[in-house]
Phi, psi and omega in degrees: 000145178290142171278175187299319180295318178299319180296319178296319180297316180294324181293316183288334182293337183260019189281351181297335174261116187292348183274009189262011182297139180262132181266159174273173178272002183282168178302134185273154183290341178298342177298341178250080193257175176300326180291325183270338187276143177225138175294140359278169173206160176215140177229150180204156187280143170070174184299322181294350175296334181300311180290322179297318178302320182300318178293319178293323180297323179297323177292317183293319182285347174265014179082015181286166181280155181300323181298317179295323180296314181300313181297316182298315180295313181294326177302327178298313181291321178299328184269358182267111182292345180281347177269107190270017180234006183214136167053221181301128180088001178297146179294138183280175172281184186290351176263003179083021181251131174276118180238135188245147174233143180200157173211163175211147185213140180261181189293333185253019175098354177294134187205158176210154180205162174226145179227144176057043179270131179243152171075359181236114187284330182267071181297326182295325177290324175294320179299322178297318177296326174298317177301311191273331192240009177224164176273008188252171174258322185227141167238145187225154171058226185296327176297319178296320180294314180297323177297316181294316181294324181290341180257019172090006176281148183267134177283131179212163177276119184267351183276105179280168179298322180293316180291323177298318178295321178295322176295315179300320177295318179298322184297339180296330176245332180050046180239126179252134169210143181292146178234119179298139178054043182308119180052027174062017172206168186200213177312142167268114173243135186224141172233136179231140175240115186274178184292340177276356178088021180253145181259154162210160178209166180204161174217148177208142182199159167261004173079187180301137176293135175062033176291170176293142181295125182103349179296138174236133183264203186277344190299329178265004185266112178294130183097336175268287182281340185205141169208137182230131175219112188298336179285337186240308184153206183209157179213149172222164185231158173213160179111213187288105190299325181300321180293321181288319180297321182295340182245359186047057196299315184289326172299318180298316180300317181293321180293326176292323175293326177298329180281354176112359179287152171290161177306314178301314182289327178293318178296320180298317180295324179294322175294319178302321179299318177298312183300312181298318182290340183260002175302321181287347181271356179298147184285117183298323185287345179225080187301341181272359181255128178263144176295348181256000191294337180248014186245155177224141168221136173230139177245144180224134185215154176226132175265180186296333180280357183087012177277135184250140175209158180208159176200151184219168182289313179220161185305145175129349179270123175232164184214158181256138180227134182225128170217201182298338180279353179122184183249121185214162175263140176230148178261131178281145171291157184231156177290312182272000000 
């Protein structure tokens, strides 16, 4: 039998034909189809999306707008110290500082984001104020912090005892390498479709644990971690941000849906683009090792008909979906 490295090598060798993706045995995203979906609906990444969805759903069922639902839902995850990849309790960088990235986007392309924001747990709400109260799309670093403080946000310590202990343990070796599906959760990405048929989306994260100080991932980058187009649909991303940024992944997914692909197939094609682009990044000295073997990327999308789809690089990405039928977890198919 092939070992895991041989399997990854064989899998990546065949990526020139986009039809060679291998599916998991988990429930497929097609089970949440246009026929079963009814507006409003909300979807979000990972297990923590269940609780986030509930907050967003309350807004949607009261006739609220998708933008308000997205902000309300993501704020739940940002305030949860048990989620070590978003907001309060997020894992720090290698200098022990928690730095946050977030973005939010409306149906007609209006968007706002913050990058390298410190001391403010509700980064998504600061991003919304950038959208609504400035002529800019993104604020970063000290400027983003001063903007947040000037608009009434409270400065606080985001480094919890648990995250500080994890950082101290990491310092013993001070070695960084990506780990796929780290602690089974990552960025919170959310897409909402309201009763009026309008989309909004958002993303928020504390980024890679123990990253270089100053590193910014895909989460605040419009078109990478998130893209919304009311004529077509919306998509969001989670996982290894550098891979998403290099392919402007969420924009790609939406454009593929514009060409007629289903959300699932559009997400799959975006993963295929990543795999194909990283064939050249494999380590020459170790031909059995893939540059992608420890990395994960997952895409989640909704089209204008309310059809939901997802696809990921390797097994482990799941997402929460809520409509009139309830709030449930679904497993995305994977390339590997």
